[in-house]
C-alpha positions in Angstrom: 26.9 20.4 10.1 26.8 18.4 13.6 30.3 20.2 14.6 28.4 23.4 13.6 25.3 23.0 15.9 27.8 21.2 18.9 29.8 24.6 18.9 26.5 27.3 18.6 25.5 24.7 21.6 28.7 25.4 23.3 28.5 29.0 22.9 24.7 29.4 23.8 25.7 27.5 27.2 28.7 29.8 28.0 26.8 32.8 27.4 23.0 32.2 28.2 22.5 36.1 26.5 23.9 36.0 23.2 22.4 36.4 20.6 22.1 34.5 17.4 21.1 36.1 14.1 20.2 33.0 11.8 20.6 29.4 11.8 19.1 28.9 8.2 22.9 28.2 6.7 22.6 25.2 8.8 19.3 23.6 7.3 19.9 22.0 4.0 17.6 20.3 1.8 18.7 16.8 2.4 18.2 17.5 6.0 14.6 18.8 5.9 13.3 15.7 4.0 15.0 13.2 6.9 13.2 15.3 9.4 9.7 15.0 7.6 10.2 11.5 7.0 10.8 10.9 10.8 7.8 13.3 12.0 4.9 11.2 13.0 2.3 10.6 11.2 -1.6 11.0 12.5 -0.4 14.3 14.0 -2.6 17.2 14.8 -2.4 19.6 11.8 -1.2 23.1 11.8 -2.3 26.2 12.3 -2.7 26.5 8.3 -4.6 23.3 8.5 -1.9 21.6 6.3 -1.2 17.8 7.4 2.1 15.5 7.0 0.3 13.9 4.0 -0.7 17.1 1.9 3.0 18.2 2.8 3.9 15.0 1.5 2.6 15.7 -1.9 5.3 18.1 -3.2 7.6 17.3 -0.7 10.8 18.2 -3.2 9.0 21.8 -4.3 8.1 22.8 -0.9 11.3 21.9 0.7 13.1 23.7 -2.0 11.2 26.4 -1.6 11.6 26.8 1.9 15.6 26.5 1.6 15.6 29.6 -1.0 13.4 31.5 0.8 15.6 30.6 4.5 19.0 31.0 2.6 17.1 34.7 1.3 15.8 35.8 4.7 12.6 35.9 2.8 11.1 33.1 5.2 8.9 34.3 7.3 6.7 31.9 10.1 3.4 31.6 11.0 2.5 32.7 14.3 1.8 29.7 16.9 -1.6 29.0 18.2 -1.1 28.2 21.9 -4.2 26.8 23.8 -4.1 26.6 27.7 -5.5 23.5 28.8 -6.6 23.2 33.1 -4.1 21.2 34.6 -4.5 18.7 37.4 -2.8 21.6 39.6 -5.4 24.3 40.6 -2.7 26.6 40.4 -1.4 26.6 37.1 -2.0 25.8 33.3 -0.7 23.7 30.4 -0.3 24.5 26.8 -0.8 23.1 23.8 0.9 24.3 21.1 -0.3 24.0 16.8 2.5 25.0 14.5 2.6 24.5 11.1 4.3 22.0 9.3 7.7 24.0 7.9 8.1 25.2 12.5 7.4 21.1 13.0 10.9 20.7 10.3 13.0 23.6 12.2 12.6 22.4 15.8 13.2 18.7 14.4 16.3 19.8 12.5 17.4 22.3 15.0 16.7 19.4 18.2 18.6 16.6 16.3 22.4 17.3 15.3 22.9 14.5 13.5 21.5 15.8 10.1 24.2 17.1 7.8 24.1 20.0 4.4 
């Protein structure tokens, strides 16, 4: 998978307007489980209120369901809740995003090119 992700990164860099329709075929069960294990503990819950510990209770089943929905293109992500926080600079506001556990897994898996199918 690493070479596939590197190739996608090269294509995106060479043509910033290029659109990718799906990267789901790069995300396998073992990669998502490893990403879940590497996510930090004791962080804020996702927008749906699920913590890492709650998601871990049925990790194998949750990941299998997620991978099958990704491959069949039936997965629909939950919207991200964004909160704006006043910044020390008066002209801008920083933001904080609440994502659900699945989106956190995707983001980590696609960011780290060391995971394999």
